[in-house]
N, C-alpha and C positions, 0 to 999 in steps of 0.2 A: 760796532761802536754805538753808544747811547747818544740819542738826540739831546739837545739843550734841555728840553722840557723834562726828559727822563732824568737827567742829571740834577736839575733843580728840585724835583720831587723827591729824588733819592736823598739829597742833602737835607731837605725839610723833614723827611721821615726820620732820618738818622738822628737829627737834633732832637725832634720831639720824642722819639722812642727812648732815647737816653734819659730824658727828664721823666717820663712815665715810669721807666723801670726803677729809676733812682728813688722815686717816690713811693712806689707800690710793692717793691720786692724787698723784704728785710735782708739787711747785709750779713747778719750772723749765720743764718742757715744756707744761704746760697753763695756766699763769697761775694766778691767785687764783680759785677756784671758790667762790661763796657760794650757799647755798639760800635763795632769797627766799620761797618759798611752795610749799605741797603742796596740790593740789586733789584731795580723796578723792571718788570716786564714791559714790552712795547706798548701794550694797551693800558698800562697803569693800573691794571686790576689786581695784580699780585705782586708780591715782593718777598725776595729772600733777604733776611736780616742775619748778618754774620756777627756774632757775639763772642767776645773774649771773656772768659771767667778766671779771675785770680783766686786760687784757692786750692784745696786738696782735691784729689780725684773724686772723692765722694761728694764734695761740694759742687764740683763741676756737673756731675751727673744730676744731682738734686736741683741745681739751678736751671739746667736744660729741661728737666721734667716739669719744674714750676712754670717756666716760660711757655711750654707746650700746653700745659693745663690751663694758664691764664690768657691764652692767646686771644680769645674772643674778647675778653675784658680789656686787654691792652689795646686791641684793635679799635674798640669802641671809645676808649678814652683818647687815642690819637685821632680818631675821626672827628671827635668834638673840637679838638684843638687845631686841626688842619683842615682848611676849607678846600675840598676837592670834589668832583663829580662823584666819584666812587672812592670809598677808602679801600686801599689794597688789602687783599688776603695776605696775612703775614705767615711766613715759614721761618722758624729759628734754626740756625745752623751754627755749630761750635766752630769758630775760626781759630785754627791752630798755626796761623801764619807766624805769630810772634814766637811761638815755640821753635818752629822750624828755623826762623831766623836766628835765634839765640844758639841753636844747635850749630848752625853754619859757622857762626862767630867762635863757638868753642872749638870746632874742628881746625879753623884757620889758627887759632892760637896755639893748639896742640902741634900743627905743622911748623909754625915759627919757632917753637921751642926744640923741635926735633932736628931742624936744620943747623948745621954747623955755622958759627959767625964767620963772616967773610971779611 
């Protein structure tokens, strides 16, 4: 379980990363990138950023590559906006939880249609 400080830093990073990504990464080539969560390590020196990307499979791959390529620049912009002793080292991961959730809902709907009415 995360401490209160980790939770606050996580929320702060998530909010600021969303703004930086919205400003810095063009929408056309990378699709729509959303920051779903940021998991901050206990020492607050690294963070895993879970991003959702709305777009084609090619746009998703391209967006993730852009985030990896621009990681240091994004980290620097976040470091200027957020006052912390250390700016966490960022690691971007594609978050597929929305897709998994939609798939579960689709399966439930299929089961409902398959069951005879009572």
